[in-house]
N, C-alpha and C positions, 0 to 999 in steps of 0.2 A: 556416797560422795565422790569418792574416786570416779565412778562409772558416768557421774552428771559432769564431772570435769572432764574426763576422757570425751564424753559426747559433746558437749561445746567446742572443745579444743579441734574436734572431726566437721562441726557444722563451721566453725570459723575458718579451716584450712579450705574446705570445698566451695566456702563463698566468695575466698580468695583466688580461688583457680579458677572459678568460672568467670568472676571480673577480670583476672588477667587475660583469660581465653577469648572475652569478648572485644578487649582491648586490642588484642592482636588481630583478630580477626576486622577490624575498623582500619586499623593499620595498613592490613595488606589490601585493602579494598583501595581501587585507584581514587583518588581526589577528584576526578574528572568522570566519573562514569557515567554513561548515560541511559537512560529508561527509556525503550520501546514501548507501545502500547497496539498490539493488532488487534482491530475486532473484527470478527467473522460474521457473516451474513448469515439469517436461517436457511435452512435448506429451500432449493429454488431449484426448478428446470430439470429435465429427465437425466438419470444416471450419465457422469462422464464430465457435466456441464454444471458450472457455476456452481463448484466444489469448493464452496468457502472455506469452511473449516479445514478441510483436507489442505487446502493450499497452503493456507495460514500457518498450519502445524509443519509443513514442508519446509515453509521458508525461515519457521522458529528453528528446526533441527539443523537448516544449512548456515543459521548465524549462529550458534552453538559453540561456545569457546571464542568467540569473537572478543578481544580483551577490551575493558570496559563499557562493556555493552550487556543490558540487562533486556529481556525478551519476553513479554506475556501476551498470550491469546487467549481472547473473550470471544466465546462463543454464543450464538444465540440471538444476535442482532445490536447487541450493545454489551456493557458492563454491567455486573452484578453491582457492585457498588464503585460510586463516582470517584470516591478517594483515590481511586489508581489512579485517577489523572493528577493527583496534588504534585507529585513529584514527577509526573512524566515530561521527555524532552522531544518526545516524536509520536504523532497515531497515524496509522495505518488502517483504510476501513475498504474489505474486500466484500461486497455485498450486493444486492440489487438496490434501484434507485428510484429516481420519480418522485411520487408522493409516498413510497415506502421508502424512502431514505432512510437509514437508522439514524442519522443527525436530524432529519425531518419527521419523523412520526413519533416522536415523544417530547413532551411539554418540558419547556425550557436547553433541551439538547443543543440548538444551536447557536444558545447564547452561553452554554458552557464551551461550547469549542472557540467560540469568539473571544472569551476570557483566558482561554488557552494561547490563540493567535495574537494577545496582546500582548503577553509575557514572552513572545517569542517560540515557542513550539510549532515543530515541524508536523507537516498536513501532510498525507498522501491520500488520493482515491484511486482505485483499483476496478477497470473494469466498468459494469453496470452503475458502480458507485460516482462516476464522472456525472451523471445525470440527474438532473434536478426537475423542479415543474416549471414549464414556460411561464407561467405567469408569478408573481410573487417575489419577495424580497431574494430569494436565495442563490437565484443567478449570480447577482451581485456579490453575495457572501462568497461564493465559491469562486468569483472572478479575484476577488481580495485576498483569500487563501490560497487559490494554486494557480491562479492565473485564468483559467477558461473551463468551460462544463459542456456537455452534449445539452442543446434545445432540440426539444421535439419539434419535428417538423421542418427545421434549421438544419440538424445535423443526420443522419442515417447511420443504419447499422448491418451492411451487409456481410455474408461469410466468406473471405477472399485469402488469396495466397498475399502478402505484403512482402517483398524484396527490398530490405535493409543494406543499402552497401556500404555506406558512408555516415560519419558519426563526426558530429564536431567534438572541439576538444574541451572536456569538461570531465569531471572527478566521476559522474556518473556513467559515462561510456568507457571508463578505463579498461582494459585489457578486452573489450566487448569487438570480436571478429563478424563479418558481413554474414547474415543468415536471412532465409525466408521460410515465412512459417504461415500456414494458414489458421485464421483466426476469427472472431467477427470484431473485427476491427473499426471503429467508430470514425467519422469524419464527415463534415468539418467540424470543429469546435465552436463555440462562441467564445471568442478569447476576448482578453479586455481592447480597450481600442487601441489601432495600430499594435498591438500584440506588444505592449509597453511593458518591460522586462520580462518577457516572456522568451524561453530560450527551448527551440523545439529540439529534442534529442532521436526519436526516432519517425523518418521522414520516407514515405514511399509514393509512388504513382499509382494509382488505382486504374485498371484497364476501362476502357469505354464500355465493356459488358458489366462490371462490377456498377461502373456508376448508371446503370441501364438498369437494375435493379434483377430479380426479386431483392429487397432488405427484407430482414428479419420480419420488423414490424415498424408501422405499416409498411405493406409490399412496396409501395411506390410504382414507380420511378418517380422520383420529385424533378420539374422541370431544371431547379435551379442547380441541382446536382450534377445533371446532363448536360448542363449549358458552360462546365468547369472542366470539358473533358482533356487529358492530357495534364492537369496539373497536378504537382504535388501535393501531399496531406500530411500533417502531423499527427501523429498517432500517440505520442507520447512527448510530454514538456516539462519543463522546471522552473519556478521563480525563487529569486530571494527578495524578500519583502522586507519592505521600510523598518516595521519592527523587529528584524534580524533573524527572524525564522524562515522556513525554507519551506515550498511547496510542489507537488509532484502531482500529475494527472499521467494516467497510464490506461489504454484505450484497450487492450487485450484482456485475456483473462478467462477467456469463454470455455475453452476445451482444458480440463484439467491434466491432458496428456501432455500437454506443452510444457509443463514444469519439469517435462523430461532434457528438452532442449536446453544445453548448457549455455548458449547467447542470450536465449529468453528469460532465462532464472537469473544470469550474473547480471544484467540490466537492473532487473528489479533490486538484487540485492543489494548493489551499489547505492542504489535510488534508498535504500533504507538505512544504510550508513551517513549517506548524506543529509538525509534528514535528520538524522539524530545527531549532526553534527560530530560524527565518527569517520576521522580521513580514510579515503577509500585506497586501499594499495593501489600500486602503480599497474599489478594484473589485475585489477577487478577483485571481487571474492570468488575464492576459487572453493568449486563445491562439485558432489557427487550424489548421485539418485538413484538409487535402485529401484529395479520393478517391484520390488518387495514395499519398498515405502513409497513409490508411488500409488499404491494399492492401498495405503493403510487410510484411515479413519474418514472412508467415505460415507456421505450419506447413504441411508438406506431408503431406495427410491425407485420408481419404475425406470426402465431401460428404454423408454419411447413417448 
């Protein structure tokens, strides 16, 4: 009888301790914490290009320790359980696009994102993920969600050195210094009419040679691209939607090595805070990436 009584007291005390610990954990958790869901596309392109999973994990590592922000990375082109979206505040997709876009290649996925948008969830599309099929309703969806998209045969995808020398006054550009970097920078985007509520963040002027091609695919050149020689183009932009949510489009990200550039990395990290509605520090997100970190989690694929 004494052993039974002792056992009951132990179980009762343990239960009280666990309950108290749970209450303490909840009390210490920020009341306004945000949840960012990052979706990494399936393996694509030769080694060192379109390293979606490695790039997403690197960004997650750089944001580790950000007060009030929980970041989860989901490889394989979509989430395994869509319940992960239930309390999401922002979603970023870094993947292939077009007909194979994660949002467009599964039944009910675009409707799922639309429901998130309707409740003010932030959305960011990165590199190929800004491209949708030319025909069908997806272009209008992306213009609603993030302000613009890549449209085949209207936009082009040359590899060139973009030189970013000035930035608008915006949270996303905080702490970003002028930089130049080679990437598969897409332009021009098919934006909302008159770029309504769209703010350009990264703007550079392609050289005449860049406009003359070749482009990655189709090789071009396209006469309407050549006709705009000397015009500055937008490579990154953002919108604040009427639903209260935020959207960002970023056309770079082809070469994995570019995540080693502090300014390139910073403007993306700032964007991820911004779409999650976490205040961006005055200096922007400060991070460092080692060669070892840059080489981690790469997909197993051929070099060429």
